[in-house]
ZADO-1210 file (C-alpha; in nm, 4 decimals, padded with zeros to 6 digits):
<atoms>
<atom x="-06.0723" y="-03.0555" z="02.8276" code="MET" pos="1"/>
<atom x="-05.9896" y="-02.7724" z="02.5795" code="GLY" pos="2"/>
<atom x="-05.6304" y="-02.6411" z="02.5867" code="PHE" pos="3"/>
<atom x="-05.5617" y="-02.7244" z="02.9523" code="ASP" pos="4"/>
<atom x="-05.2729" y="-02.9419" z="02.8329" code="GLY" pos="5"/>
<atom x="-05.0801" y="-02.6154" z="02.7600" code="LEU" pos="6"/>
<atom x="-04.9430" y="-02.4432" z="03.0577" code="LEU" pos="7"/>
<atom x="-04.9983" y="-02.0632" z="03.0813" code="GLY" pos="8"/>
<atom x="-05.0803" y="-01.8614" z="02.7731" code="ASN" pos="9"/>
<atom x="-05.4229" y="-01.8003" z="02.8991" code="GLU" pos="10"/>
<atom x="-05.5210" y="-01.5227" z="02.6616" code="ARG" pos="11"/>
<atom x="-05.4049" y="-01.7182" z="02.3603" code="LEU" pos="12"/>
<atom x="-05.5971" y="-02.0262" z="02.4708" code="LYS" pos="13"/>
<atom x="-05.9108" y="-01.8221" z="02.5476" code="GLU" pos="14"/>
<atom x="-05.8971" y="-01.6628" z="02.1995" code="ASN" pos="15"/>
<atom x="-05.8483" y="-01.9953" z="02.0239" code="LEU" pos="16"/>
<atom x="-06.1314" y="-02.1578" z="02.2219" code="THR" pos="17"/>
<atom x="-06.3770" y="-01.8744" z="02.1243" code="LYS" pos="18"/>
<atom x="-06.2716" y="-01.8795" z="01.7591" code="SER" pos="19"/>
<atom x="-06.2981" y="-02.2597" z="01.7259" code="LEU" pos="20"/>
<atom x="-06.6422" y="-02.2545" z="01.8923" code="ALA" pos="21"/>
<atom x="-06.7630" y="-02.0191" z="01.6264" code="LYS" pos="22"/>
<atom x="-06.6184" y="-02.2511" z="01.3603" code="GLY" pos="23"/>
<atom x="-06.3443" y="-01.9917" z="01.2749" code="HIS" pos="24"/>
<atom x="-06.0320" y="-02.1904" z="01.1407" code="ILE" pos="25"/>
<atom x="-05.7514" y="-02.0180" z="00.9777" code="SER" pos="26"/>
<atom x="-05.5916" y="-02.1867" z="00.6670" code="HIS" pos="27"/>
<atom x="-05.2481" y="-02.1097" z="00.8168" code="CYS" pos="28"/>
<atom x="-05.1289" y="-02.0584" z="01.1812" code="TYR" pos="29"/>
<atom x="-04.7836" y="-01.9250" z="01.2592" code="LEU" pos="30"/>
<atom x="-04.6819" y="-02.0473" z="01.6103" code="ILE" pos="31"/>
<atom x="-04.3711" y="-01.8626" z="01.7217" code="SER" pos="32"/>
<atom x="-04.1615" y="-01.8660" z="02.0396" code="GLY" pos="33"/>
<atom x="-03.8225" y="-01.9790" z="02.1611" code="PRO" pos="34"/>
<atom x="-03.7107" y="-02.3413" z="02.1997" code="GLU" pos="35"/>
<atom x="-03.9082" y="-02.5079" z="02.4815" code="GLY" pos="36"/>
<atom x="-04.1860" y="-02.2477" z="02.4847" code="SER" pos="37"/>
<atom x="-04.4590" y="-02.5027" z="02.4052" code="GLY" pos="38"/>
<atom x="-04.4933" y="-02.4505" z="02.0310" code="LYS" pos="39"/>
<atom x="-04.5170" y="-02.8322" z="01.9625" code="ARG" pos="40"/>
<atom x="-04.7673" y="-02.8756" z="02.2388" code="THR" pos="41"/>
<atom x="-04.9885" y="-02.6089" z="02.1148" code="LEU" pos="42"/>
<atom x="-04.9706" y="-02.7374" z="01.7548" code="ALA" pos="43"/>
<atom x="-05.0692" y="-03.0761" z="01.8659" code="ARG" pos="44"/>
<atom x="-05.3628" y="-02.9529" z="02.0729" code="LEU" pos="45"/>
<atom x="-05.4756" y="-02.7202" z="01.7917" code="LEU" pos="46"/>
<atom x="-05.4618" y="-03.0133" z="01.5391" code="ALA" pos="47"/>
<atom x="-05.6630" y="-03.2148" z="01.7663" code="ALA" pos="48"/>
<atom x="-05.9121" y="-02.9354" z="01.8207" code="ALA" pos="49"/>
<atom x="-05.9588" y="-02.8800" z="01.4500" code="ILE" pos="50"/>
<atom x="-06.0229" y="-03.2499" z="01.3923" code="LEU" pos="51"/>
<atom x="-06.2115" y="-03.3078" z="01.7152" code="CYS" pos="52"/>
<atom x="-06.5676" y="-03.4575" z="01.7046" code="GLN" pos="53"/>
<atom x="-06.6425" y="-03.3799" z="02.0642" code="GLY" pos="54"/>
<atom x="-06.7959" y="-03.0614" z="02.2163" code="ARG" pos="55"/>
<atom x="-06.5159" y="-02.9072" z="02.4266" code="ASP" pos="56"/>
<atom x="-06.2533" y="-02.8979" z="02.1459" code="LYS" pos="57"/>
<atom x="-06.0079" y="-03.0705" z="02.1831" code="PRO" pos="58"/>
<atom x="-06.1963" y="-03.3190" z="02.3990" code="CYS" pos="59"/>
<atom x="-05.9084" y="-03.5625" z="02.4113" code="MET" pos="60"/>
<atom x="-06.1490" y="-03.8453" z="02.4199" code="ALA" pos="61"/>
<atom x="-06.2927" y="-03.8905" z="02.0640" code="CYS" pos="62"/>
<atom x="-06.1150" y="-04.1065" z="01.8065" code="THR" pos="63"/>
<atom x="-05.9630" y="-03.8107" z="01.6086" code="PRO" pos="64"/>
<atom x="-05.8202" y="-03.6507" z="01.9156" code="CYS" pos="65"/>
<atom x="-05.6691" y="-03.9843" z="02.0316" code="ARG" pos="66"/>
<atom x="-05.5146" y="-04.0381" z="01.6874" code="LYS" pos="67"/>
<atom x="-05.3545" y="-03.6963" z="01.6927" code="VAL" pos="68"/>
<atom x="-05.2007" y="-03.7528" z="02.0344" code="LEU" pos="69"/>
<atom x="-05.0761" y="-04.0931" z="01.9280" code="ASP" pos="70"/>
<atom x="-04.9337" y="-03.9497" z="01.6007" code="GLY" pos="71"/>
<atom x="-05.1207" y="-04.1750" z="01.3685" code="ASN" pos="72"/>
<atom x="-05.4046" y="-03.9470" z="01.2277" code="HIS" pos="73"/>
<atom x="-05.3948" y="-03.9751" z="00.8377" code="PRO" pos="74"/>
<atom x="-05.5036" y="-03.6139" z="00.8081" code="ASP" pos="75"/>
<atom x="-05.2402" y="-03.4745" z="01.0396" code="TYR" pos="76"/>
<atom x="-04.9060" y="-03.4724" z="00.8556" code="ILE" pos="77"/>
<atom x="-04.5651" y="-03.3660" z="00.9901" code="ILE" pos="78"/>
<atom x="-04.3396" y="-03.2150" z="00.7154" code="VAL" pos="79"/>
<atom x="-03.9782" y="-03.2328" z="00.8089" code="ASP" pos="80"/>
<atom x="-03.6495" y="-03.4279" z="00.7758" code="ASP" pos="81"/>
<atom x="-03.4647" y="-03.3800" z="01.1142" code="PRO" pos="82"/>
<atom x="-03.1408" y="-03.5161" z="00.9691" code="GLU" pos="83"/>
<atom x="-03.1216" y="-03.2200" z="00.7203" code="LYS" pos="84"/>
<atom x="-03.0183" y="-02.8774" z="00.8317" code="LYS" pos="85"/>
<atom x="-03.2696" y="-02.7208" z="00.5936" code="THR" pos="86"/>
<atom x="-03.6111" y="-02.8671" z="00.5180" code="VAL" pos="87"/>
<atom x="-03.5815" y="-03.0129" z="00.1768" code="PRO" pos="88"/>
<atom x="-03.7841" y="-02.8171" z="-00.0874" code="VAL" pos="89"/>
<atom x="-03.8927" y="-03.1553" z="-00.2343" code="GLU" pos="90"/>
<atom x="-04.0801" y="-03.2355" z="00.0880" code="LEU" pos="91"/>
<atom x="-04.2643" y="-02.9081" z="00.0689" code="ILE" pos="92"/>
<atom x="-04.3602" y="-02.9591" z="-00.2938" code="ARG" pos="93"/>
<atom x="-04.4819" y="-03.3052" z="-00.2041" code="GLN" pos="94"/>
<atom x="-04.6889" y="-03.1668" z="00.0752" code="ALA" pos="95"/>
<atom x="-04.8155" y="-02.8898" z="-00.1537" code="ARG" pos="96"/>
<atom x="-04.9411" y="-03.1553" z="-00.4123" code="ALA" pos="97"/>
<atom x="-05.0861" y="-03.3800" z="-00.1555" code="ASP" pos="98"/>
<atom x="-05.2856" y="-03.1019" z="00.0012" code="MET" pos="99"/>
<atom x="-05.5146" y="-03.1191" z="-00.2988" code="PHE" pos="100"/>
<atom x="-05.5949" y="-03.4719" z="-00.2239" code="VAL" pos="101"/>
<atom x="-05.9171" y="-03.4917" z="-00.0111" code="GLN" pos="102"/>
<atom x="-05.8808" y="-03.5685" z="00.3505" code="PRO" pos="103"/>
<atom x="-05.9054" y="-03.9334" z="00.4497" code="ASN" pos="104"/>
<atom x="-06.1443" y="-03.9232" z="00.7321" code="GLU" pos="105"/>
<atom x="-06.1997" y="-03.5717" z="00.8573" code="SER" pos="106"/>
<atom x="-06.3264" y="-03.2336" z="00.7337" code="ASP" pos="107"/>
<atom x="-05.9725" y="-03.0923" z="00.7400" code="HIS" pos="108"/>
<atom x="-05.6252" y="-03.1825" z="00.6429" code="LYS" pos="109"/>
<atom x="-05.3526" y="-03.0436" z="00.8476" code="ILE" pos="110"/>
<atom x="-04.9715" y="-03.0039" z="00.7502" code="TYR" pos="111"/>
<atom x="-04.7417" y="-02.9160" z="01.0281" code="GLN" pos="112"/>
<atom x="-04.3890" y="-02.7692" z="00.9699" code="PHE" pos="113"/>
<atom x="-04.1807" y="-02.7970" z="01.2907" code="PRO" pos="114"/>
<atom x="-03.8909" y="-02.5869" z="01.1643" code="ARG" pos="115"/>
<atom x="-04.0626" y="-02.3345" z="00.9430" code="ALA" pos="116"/>
<atom x="-03.7459" y="-02.0946" z="00.9834" code="GLN" pos="117"/>
<atom x="-03.5410" y="-02.3711" z="00.8178" code="ASP" pos="118"/>
<atom x="-03.7444" y="-02.4047" z="00.5064" code="MET" pos="119"/>
<atom x="-03.5119" y="-02.1641" z="00.3053" code="GLY" pos="120"/>
<atom x="-03.6191" y="-01.9169" z="00.0480" code="ILE" pos="121"/>
<atom x="-03.7058" y="-02.1905" z="-00.2374" code="PRO" pos="122"/>
<atom x="-03.9022" y="-02.3851" z="00.0134" code="GLY" pos="123"/>
<atom x="-04.0926" y="-02.0879" z="00.1454" code="GLN" pos="124"/>
<atom x="-04.1751" y="-01.9812" z="-00.2207" code="ASN" pos="125"/>
<atom x="-04.2990" y="-02.3384" z="-00.2902" code="ALA" pos="126"/>
<atom x="-04.5244" y="-02.3238" z="00.0096" code="LEU" pos="127"/>
<atom x="-04.6425" y="-01.9683" z="-00.0770" code="LEU" pos="128"/>
<atom x="-04.8156" y="-02.0991" z="-00.3998" code="LYS" pos="129"/>
<atom x="-05.0598" y="-02.3191" z="-00.1912" code="VAL" pos="130"/>
<atom x="-05.0984" y="-02.0493" z="00.0863" code="LEU" pos="131"/>
<atom x="-05.2230" y="-01.8052" z="-00.1744" code="GLU" pos="132"/>
<atom x="-05.5068" y="-02.0408" z="-00.2899" code="GLU" pos="133"/>
<atom x="-05.5425" y="-02.3336" z="-00.0385" code="PRO" pos="134"/>
<atom x="-05.8275" y="-02.5817" z="-00.0613" code="PRO" pos="135"/>
<atom x="-06.1092" y="-02.5039" z="00.1858" code="ALA" pos="136"/>
<atom x="-06.0259" y="-02.7984" z="00.4013" code="TYR" pos="137"/>
<atom x="-05.6445" y="-02.7189" z="00.4096" code="GLY" pos="138"/>
<atom x="-05.4690" y="-02.6078" z="00.7330" code="VAL" pos="139"/>
<atom x="-05.0973" y="-02.5289" z="00.7744" code="PHE" pos="140"/>
<atom x="-04.9211" y="-02.5088" z="01.1074" code="LEU" pos="141"/>
<atom x="-04.5870" y="-02.3310" z="01.0847" code="LEU" pos="142"/>
<atom x="-04.3684" y="-02.3504" z="01.4009" code="LEU" pos="143"/>
<atom x="-04.0785" y="-02.1146" z="01.4276" code="THR" pos="144"/>
<atom x="-03.8429" y="-01.9785" z="01.6846" code="ASP" pos="145"/>
<atom x="-03.7696" y="-01.6785" z="01.4625" code="ASN" pos="146"/>
<atom x="-04.0619" y="-01.5407" z="01.2608" code="PRO" pos="147"/>
<atom x="-03.8319" y="-01.2769" z="01.0979" code="ASP" pos="148"/>
<atom x="-03.6739" y="-01.5716" z="00.8894" code="LYS" pos="149"/>
<atom x="-03.9989" y="-01.6151" z="00.7058" code="LEU" pos="150"/>
<atom x="-04.0739" y="-01.4147" z="00.3994" code="LEU" pos="151"/>
<atom x="-04.3254" y="-01.1303" z="00.4590" code="PRO" pos="152"/>
<atom x="-04.5570" y="-01.2765" z="00.1933" code="THR" pos="153"/>
<atom x="-04.5654" y="-01.5930" z="00.3932" code="VAL" pos="154"/>
<atom x="-04.6296" y="-01.4190" z="00.7286" code="ARG" pos="155"/>
<atom x="-04.8967" y="-01.2066" z="00.5852" code="SER" pos="156"/>
<atom x="-05.1047" y="-01.5141" z="00.5131" code="ARG" pos="157"/>
<atom x="-05.0757" y="-01.6495" z="00.8594" code="CYS" pos="158"/>
<atom x="-05.2628" y="-01.6049" z="01.1868" code="THR" pos="159"/>
<atom x="-04.9715" y="-01.5568" z="01.4278" code="GLU" pos="160"/>
<atom x="-04.9854" y="-01.7259" z="01.7724" code="LEU" pos="161"/>
<atom x="-04.7024" y="-01.6029" z="02.0030" code="LYS" pos="162"/>
<atom x="-04.6014" y="-01.8121" z="02.2874" code="MET" pos="163"/>
<atom x="-04.5583" y="-01.6307" z="02.6152" code="GLN" pos="164"/>
<atom x="-04.3210" y="-01.6890" z="02.9045" code="ALA" pos="165"/>
<atom x="-04.4814" y="-01.8445" z="03.2187" code="LEU" pos="166"/>
<atom x="-04.5238" y="-01.6506" z="03.5553" code="PRO" pos="167"/>
<atom x="-04.2444" y="-01.7568" z="03.7823" code="PRO" pos="168"/>
<atom x="-04.4931" y="-01.9141" z="04.0329" code="GLU" pos="169"/>
<atom x="-04.6605" y="-02.1275" z="03.7767" code="ALA" pos="170"/>
<atom x="-04.3318" y="-02.2377" z="03.6279" code="LEU" pos="171"/>
<atom x="-04.1676" y="-02.3298" z="03.9541" code="GLN" pos="172"/>
<atom x="-04.4766" y="-02.5166" z="04.0636" code="LYS" pos="173"/>
<atom x="-04.4596" y="-02.7309" z="03.7659" code="GLN" pos="174"/>
<atom x="-04.0879" y="-02.7876" z="03.7845" code="LEU" pos="175"/>
<atom x="-04.1289" y="-02.9046" z="04.1536" code="ARG" pos="176"/>
<atom x="-04.3853" y="-03.1567" z="04.0367" code="GLU" pos="177"/>
<atom x="-04.1670" y="-03.2747" z="03.7555" code="ASP" pos="178"/>
<atom x="-03.8399" y="-03.2919" z="03.9707" code="PHE" pos="179"/>
<atom x="-03.9554" y="-03.3585" z="04.3179" code="PRO" pos="180"/>
<atom x="-03.6046" y="-03.4546" z="04.4295" code="LYS" pos="181"/>
<atom x="-03.4485" y="-03.1387" z="04.3029" code="THR" pos="182"/>
<atom x="-03.3648" y="-02.8524" z="04.5522" code="SER" pos="183"/>
<atom x="-03.5573" y="-02.5310" z="04.5590" code="GLY" pos="184"/>
<atom x="-03.2427" y="-02.3426" z="04.4641" code="GLU" pos="185"/>
<atom x="-03.1906" y="-02.5444" z="04.1569" code="ASP" pos="186"/>
<atom x="-03.5594" y="-02.5096" z="04.0508" code="ILE" pos="187"/>
<atom x="-03.5362" y="-02.1337" z="04.0887" code="GLU" pos="188"/>
<atom x="-03.2178" y="-02.1252" z="03.8983" code="ALA" pos="189"/>
<atom x="-03.3570" y="-02.3203" z="03.6152" code="ALA" pos="190"/>
<atom x="-03.6653" y="-02.1041" z="03.6012" code="ALA" pos="191"/>
<atom x="-03.4620" y="-01.7914" z="03.5851" code="VAL" pos="192"/>
<atom x="-03.2134" y="-01.9181" z="03.3260" code="ARG" pos="193"/>
<atom x="-03.5043" y="-02.0549" z="03.1030" code="SER" pos="194"/>
<atom x="-03.6459" y="-01.7072" z="03.0672" code="GLY" pos="195"/>
<atom x="-03.9855" y="-01.8479" z="03.1787" code="GLY" pos="196"/>
<atom x="-04.0105" y="-02.1274" z="02.9329" code="TYR" pos="197"/>
<atom x="-04.1059" y="-02.4726" z="03.0674" code="LEU" pos="198"/>
<atom x="-03.9261" y="-02.6758" z="02.8034" code="GLY" pos="199"/>
<atom x="-03.5990" y="-02.4860" z="02.8457" code="GLN" pos="200"/>
<atom x="-03.6208" y="-02.5250" z="03.2350" code="ALA" pos="201"/>
<atom x="-03.6910" y="-02.9021" z="03.2041" code="ARG" pos="202"/>
<atom x="-03.3821" y="-02.9400" z="02.9811" code="THR" pos="203"/>
<atom x="-03.1588" y="-02.7301" z="03.2151" code="LEU" pos="204"/>
<atom x="-03.2609" y="-02.9477" z="03.5147" code="LEU" pos="205"/>
<atom x="-03.2296" y="-03.2793" z="03.3218" code="ALA" pos="206"/>
<atom x="-02.8804" y="-03.1755" z="03.2009" code="GLN" pos="207"/>
<atom x="-02.7903" y="-03.0694" z="03.5581" code="GLY" pos="208"/>
<atom x="-02.8647" y="-03.4123" z="03.6764" code="ALA" pos="209"/>
<atom x="-02.6413" y="-03.5626" z="03.4176" code="GLU" pos="210"/>
<atom x="-02.3218" y="-03.3513" z="03.4355" code="VAL" pos="211"/>
<atom x="-02.0281" y="-03.4964" z="03.2345" code="PRO" pos="212"/>
<atom x="-01.7477" y="-03.6302" z="03.4429" code="PRO" pos="213"/>
<atom x="-01.5046" y="-03.3807" z="03.2784" code="GLN" pos="214"/>
<atom x="-01.7188" y="-03.1024" z="03.4058" code="THR" pos="215"/>
<atom x="-01.7378" y="-03.2282" z="03.7660" code="GLU" pos="216"/>
<atom x="-01.3559" y="-03.2803" z="03.7548" code="GLN" pos="217"/>
<atom x="-01.3012" y="-02.9381" z="03.6132" code="PHE" pos="218"/>
<atom x="-01.5009" y="-02.7687" z="03.8724" code="VAL" pos="219"/>
<atom x="-01.3251" y="-02.9520" z="04.1508" code="GLU" pos="220"/>
<atom x="-00.9702" y="-02.8841" z="04.0046" code="ALA" pos="221"/>
<atom x="-01.0489" y="-02.5148" z="03.9577" code="PHE" pos="222"/>
<atom x="-01.2023" y="-02.4909" z="04.3075" code="ALA" pos="223"/>
<atom x="-00.9008" y="-02.6538" z="04.4663" code="ARG" pos="224"/>
<atom x="-00.6447" y="-02.4773" z="04.2489" code="ARG" pos="225"/>
<atom x="-00.5225" y="-02.8198" z="04.1575" code="ASP" pos="226"/>
<atom x="-00.3048" y="-02.7808" z="03.8434" code="ALA" pos="227"/>
<atom x="-00.2310" y="-03.1560" z="03.8232" code="LEU" pos="228"/>
<atom x="-00.5961" y="-03.2645" z="03.8306" code="LEU" pos="229"/>
<atom x="-00.6788" y="-02.9883" z="03.5718" code="LEU" pos="230"/>
<atom x="-00.4074" y="-03.1244" z="03.3387" code="THR" pos="231"/>
<atom x="-00.5410" y="-03.4770" z="03.3897" code="GLN" pos="232"/>
<atom x="-00.8867" y="-03.3562" z="03.2835" code="VAL" pos="233"/>
<atom x="-00.7620" y="-03.1649" z="02.9743" code="LEU" pos="234"/>
<atom x="-00.4991" y="-03.4037" z="02.8315" code="VAL" pos="235"/>
<atom x="-00.7467" y="-03.6785" z="02.7152" code="PRO" pos="236"/>
<atom x="-00.9625" y="-03.3982" z="02.5666" code="MET" pos="237"/>
<atom x="-00.6826" y="-03.3062" z="02.3313" code="GLU" pos="238"/>
<atom x="-00.8051" y="-03.5964" z="02.1046" code="LYS" pos="239"/>
<atom x="-01.1646" y="-03.4837" z="02.1071" code="TRP" pos="240"/>
<atom x="-01.3372" y="-03.3504" z="01.7950" code="LYS" pos="241"/>
<atom x="-01.3835" y="-02.9715" z="01.7854" code="ARG" pos="242"/>
<atom x="-01.7578" y="-02.9913" z="01.8231" code="GLU" pos="243"/>
<atom x="-01.7464" y="-03.2022" z="02.1432" code="ALA" pos="244"/>
<atom x="-01.4703" y="-02.9692" z="02.2957" code="LEU" pos="245"/>
<atom x="-01.6734" y="-02.6640" z="02.2011" code="THR" pos="246"/>
<atom x="-01.9773" y="-02.7996" z="02.3880" code="GLU" pos="247"/>
<atom x="-01.7911" y="-02.8796" z="02.7048" code="VAL" pos="248"/>
<atom x="-01.6032" y="-02.5508" z="02.7149" code="LEU" pos="249"/>
<atom x="-01.9342" y="-02.3670" z="02.6735" code="ARG" pos="250"/>
<atom x="-02.0601" y="-02.5571" z="02.9760" code="GLN" pos="251"/>
<atom x="-01.7562" y="-02.4649" z="03.1747" code="TRP" pos="252"/>
<atom x="-01.7902" y="-02.1058" z="03.0748" code="LEU" pos="253"/>
<atom x="-02.1469" y="-02.0922" z="03.1787" code="GLU" pos="254"/>
<atom x="-02.0753" y="-02.2430" z="03.5276" code="ILE" pos="255"/>
<atom x="-01.7913" y="-01.9903" z="03.5824" code="LEU" pos="256"/>
<atom x="-02.0081" y="-01.7028" z="03.4680" code="GLU" pos="257"/>
<atom x="-02.2768" y="-01.8200" z="03.7069" code="GLY" pos="258"/>
<atom x="-02.0348" y="-01.8396" z="03.9843" code="ALA" pos="259"/>
<atom x="-01.9118" y="-01.4841" z="03.9166" code="LEU" pos="260"/>
<atom x="-02.2712" y="-01.3652" z="03.9042" code="MET" pos="261"/>
<atom x="-02.3385" y="-01.5362" z="04.2424" code="ASN" pos="262"/>
<atom x="-02.0229" y="-01.3999" z="04.4005" code="ARG" pos="263"/>
<atom x="-02.1237" y="-01.0544" z="04.2907" code="SER" pos="264"/>
<atom x="-02.4748" y="-01.0921" z="04.4590" code="GLY" pos="265"/>
<atom x="-02.6508" y="-01.2003" z="04.1517" code="GLY" pos="266"/>
<atom x="-02.9548" y="-01.4223" z="04.1161" code="GLY" pos="267"/>
<atom x="-03.0179" y="-01.7938" z="04.1041" code="ALA" pos="268"/>
<atom x="-02.7443" y="-02.0030" z="03.9490" code="VAL" pos="269"/>
<atom x="-02.6842" y="-02.3882" z="03.9280" code="PRO" pos="270"/>
<atom x="-02.5446" y="-02.5817" z="04.2116" code="ALA" pos="271"/>
<atom x="-02.1886" y="-02.6204" z="04.0606" code="LEU" pos="272"/>
<atom x="-02.1700" y="-02.2400" z="04.0082" code="ALA" pos="273"/>
<atom x="-02.2701" y="-02.1852" z="04.3714" code="ARG" pos="274"/>
<atom x="-01.9956" y="-02.4211" z="04.4826" code="GLU" pos="275"/>
<atom x="-01.7316" y="-02.2369" z="04.2890" code="LEU" pos="276"/>
<atom x="-01.8559" y="-01.8964" z="04.4126" code="ALA" pos="277"/>
<atom x="-01.7927" y="-02.0114" z="04.7731" code="GLN" pos="278"/>
<atom x="-01.4402" y="-02.1408" z="04.6981" code="ARG" pos="279"/>
<atom x="-01.2840" y="-01.8837" z="04.4587" code="ARG" pos="280"/>
<atom x="-01.2602" y="-01.5062" z="04.4574" code="THR" pos="281"/>
<atom x="-01.4418" y="-01.2944" z="04.2049" code="ALA" pos="282"/>
<atom x="-01.1062" y="-01.1955" z="04.0570" code="ALA" pos="283"/>
<atom x="-01.0201" y="-01.5783" z="04.0151" code="ASP" pos="284"/>
<atom x="-01.3566" y="-01.6403" z="03.8563" code="LEU" pos="285"/>
<atom x="-01.3104" y="-01.3373" z="03.6103" code="TYR" pos="286"/>
<atom x="-00.9829" y="-01.4677" z="03.5061" code="ARG" pos="287"/>
<atom x="-01.1229" y="-01.8045" z="03.4466" code="GLY" pos="288"/>
<atom x="-01.4113" y="-01.6647" z="03.2443" code="VAL" pos="289"/>
<atom x="-01.1654" y="-01.4592" z="03.0323" code="THR" pos="290"/>
<atom x="-00.9459" y="-01.7687" z="02.9640" code="ALA" pos="291"/>
<atom x="-01.2432" y="-01.9841" z="02.8574" code="LEU" pos="292"/>
<atom x="-01.3795" y="-01.7213" z="02.6331" code="LYS" pos="293"/>
<atom x="-01.0406" y="-01.7060" z="02.4598" code="LYS" pos="294"/>
<atom x="-01.0308" y="-02.0912" z="02.4395" code="ALA" pos="295"/>
<atom x="-01.3764" y="-02.0925" z="02.2786" code="LEU" pos="296"/>
<atom x="-01.2513" y="-01.8301" z="02.0287" code="ASP" pos="297"/>
<atom x="-00.9491" y="-02.0409" z="01.9427" code="TYR" pos="298"/>
<atom x="-01.1669" y="-02.3573" z="01.9104" code="THR" pos="299"/>
<atom x="-01.4127" y="-02.1804" z="01.6709" code="LEU" pos="300"/>
<atom x="-01.1152" y="-02.0388" z="01.4786" code="SER" pos="301"/>
<atom x="-01.0060" y="-02.3867" z="01.3883" code="ASN" pos="302"/>
<atom x="-00.7098" y="-02.3983" z="01.6392" code="VAL" pos="303"/>
<atom x="-00.6594" y="-02.7746" z="01.7126" code="SER" pos="304"/>
<atom x="-00.8168" y="-02.9162" z="02.0231" code="PRO" pos="305"/>
<atom x="-00.4739" y="-03.0285" z="02.1439" code="ALA" pos="306"/>
<atom x="-00.3373" y="-02.6763" z="02.1177" code="ALA" pos="307"/>
<atom x="-00.6394" y="-02.5310" z="02.2898" code="VAL" pos="308"/>
<atom x="-00.6293" y="-02.7828" z="02.5756" code="CYS" pos="309"/>
<atom x="-00.2594" y="-02.7275" z="02.6220" code="GLY" pos="310"/>
<atom x="-00.3011" y="-02.3489" z="02.6382" code="TRP" pos="311"/>
<atom x="-00.5999" y="-02.3684" z="02.8725" code="LEU" pos="312"/>
<atom x="-00.4056" y="-02.6053" z="03.1061" code="SER" pos="313"/>
<atom x="-00.1278" y="-02.3433" z="03.1331" code="TRP" pos="314"/>
<atom x="-00.3671" y="-02.0445" z="03.1647" code="GLU" pos="315"/>
<atom x="-00.5845" y="-02.1922" z="03.4387" code="LEU" pos="316"/>
<atom x="-00.3051" y="-02.3539" z="03.6397" code="ARG" pos="317"/>
</atoms>
């Protein structure tokens, strides 16, 4: 079975397989790559491989492998509090202390940090103490989308595994299997916009299938030059919280930028952007992009949602 569960990254998987076959296990792996690049998939497979009792590690059939995949192996511990912006230093200290307790049922004990870049300086320094002199059975998996946010002293003690973008053909093939009812144009657009990362492409396609009604109405109003419909869309949004308004304005901006790119002969873009590109001129789209950028600046500068929506209604009329 091996690392077949991870798409692409062939050289990385080959090197890991050879290393594990020789019994070479690092005490700390730094798995880096953007959101949606497969970091969590690789970490889970690597944890299973380290704890695996089969021959082709990870075999995915032995009891330890199944427990890792099910998330209930006592020697595979996730260290995080998703509700906190920064990983609490107390959690890291608890993990550091617990590391010196012998494994429950395996030869190794693995601690995974899904947001290593969010540990903060105190948390990283707390972790550094155990990284300098870890017990022989201890393994740390640090996942990060930005290795530069980690202390050089932490990174120097890690074996870094960098996730790579997928070849376009392999990515689009997988997306067609995952989204069989999605058009080829939308598949291609998601593949391009994701930068070659499967997780991001899947998110883009899932979001595209669930476009908020305000966005559909906005695109229709802008395409038809319908000032009344645009006002009807924006007026209820005047009572929204700033965070919600910001999210929708960014989505609108992305659609108009995609339409402008498509109108100018650019690459693959989402369906709504293609529709706008067919119904408005490049000059119209550029003015819309400019207005939405200003609206976003106003929103992020603490201008009230009511004022932003009112201004936008006038500017895009």
